[in-house]
N, C-alpha and C positions, 0 to 999 in steps of 0.2 A: 617855694611851693607852699600853698596853704589851702585849707578847706574854705569854700566861699559861702556855703549855706547848708542847711540840713535838707537833703533831698526827700527823704521819707522816714517814717518811723513804723516799725512792725510791732503789733501787740497780739497777744494770745486771745483767741475766742473759743469758748467751750462749745458754742453753737454759732456758726458763721452767720446765718440769717438773723438770729436774735441780736447779735452784736452789730451787724450792719444796720438794722432798723434803729437801734439805740443811737448810733452816730448820725444817721439820717434825720431822726426825730429831734434830737437835742441840739445838733449843730448844723443841720441843713446840708450835710455832705452829700455828694453825688457819686454813684457807682461809676467806675471806669472799666473799660475792657481789661481783663486780667488774663495773663498766660496760665496755662495748666502746668503744674509742677509735679514731679514724680513723688514728692514726699508728703502730699496731702493738700486739702483744699485751701485756697487763698482767695481773698477778695480785696480789690484796691478801691479806695475812696479818694475823691478830690477834696483837698483842704486849701482853698485859695489856689496858689500856683504850686502847691506841694501835695504830697500824698500821705495817707494813712493806709498801711497794709495790715489786714487781718489774716491770721493764719489759725486754722482749727487744730487744737491739740487738747489732750486731757490733763494738761499741766496747770497747777494753780499759779496765779499771778503773785509776784513778790509784793510784800506788804507796803513798802515805801517807794519803790520805783514808780515813776509816774511820767506822763507826758502832759504838756500844757498847751492850751489854745487861747489865743486872743479871740474875742467875740465882738461883733458889731453892736450887740444890745445885751449888756450884762444883766439888766433887770429881767428881760424876757427869758434868758437862759436860767436865771435864778428861779423865776416863777415856774418854769417847766420842770426844773430839777426838784423843786419843792413838791409840785403836783405828783411827780413820779417817785418821791421818797428816795432820792439818790444821794443825799448829802453824806459826807464822811468826815470824821474828825481825826484822821490819822496823825496829823501834826498838832493836835490839841484843840483845834477849833475848825468849824466848817467854813467860815468866812473871816478873812484877816485883811485889815487895812495897814499899809506901810507908811512910815513917816514921810517918804518921798511922794506920797499922793496916789499910789496905785493900789489896787485891791485884787485879792485872789479868793477863790472858793474851791472846795474839793468835792468831787463826786466819785462814785464807783460805777463802772460799766457792768454788763451782765456776766462777764468773765472775772470780775473782781479786780480789774485794772484800775489803778488810781489815776484820776484825771484832774488836773489843775486848770481852772478857768480864770483868765486874767483880763483886767481892764486898766488903762492908764490913768483914769480920772475918777477916783473915789468920791470926790466932792460933787460930781454931777449926778450921783445916785439919789433917788428919792428914798430917804431912810424910813418912810412909812411903808414902802414896798419891800425893799431889801432890809430885812431885820436880822438881828443876831450878829452884827459886825463886831469883831473884836480887834482892837488896836494891838499891833505887835509890841508896842512899848508897854502895854499892860502886862506882858509876860517877861520881856527882856528889855532892859534899857538900851536904847540905840544911841551910841556915841561916835564921834568922829565920822569917818566915811560911811559907817553903817546907817547914819541918818539919811543919806542921799542915795543909798543903794537901790537899784531898780533892775527889773528884767527887761526894760526898754532901752537897750544899748544904742539904738539908732537915734534916740532923742538926746544923747549926750553930745 
């Protein structure tokens, strides 16, 4: 017996509509029919063949807990995040390139949830568009298996 995939992730929203608009605008997510629950408002969004569930509470988001999305156009998401002033450097930088060739950036949603945005091919990016990229090795030497570590397990 084993888990086969992540079905959905639920994150806090201080204002359900504001958070839904954020995910629709930055990631092109679509609203789904959502059941009514007795413990407060919930809104479900489509993320490919999976879902993001937003629940409205007055609880602050944890500082380092985060969810991560792959995107089909890293540069476009970068430009939209820059336009909206969403970048966050919770892990010391807003955009980081890994020695195995993938890249990540961090933003915050309206409820202060930390969002990681990933792309498998940092070399394909136009460095005149996506600026401020910091190499992980600039901060910590990557040796042994750390040099090939990736969030893209299917590629292995």
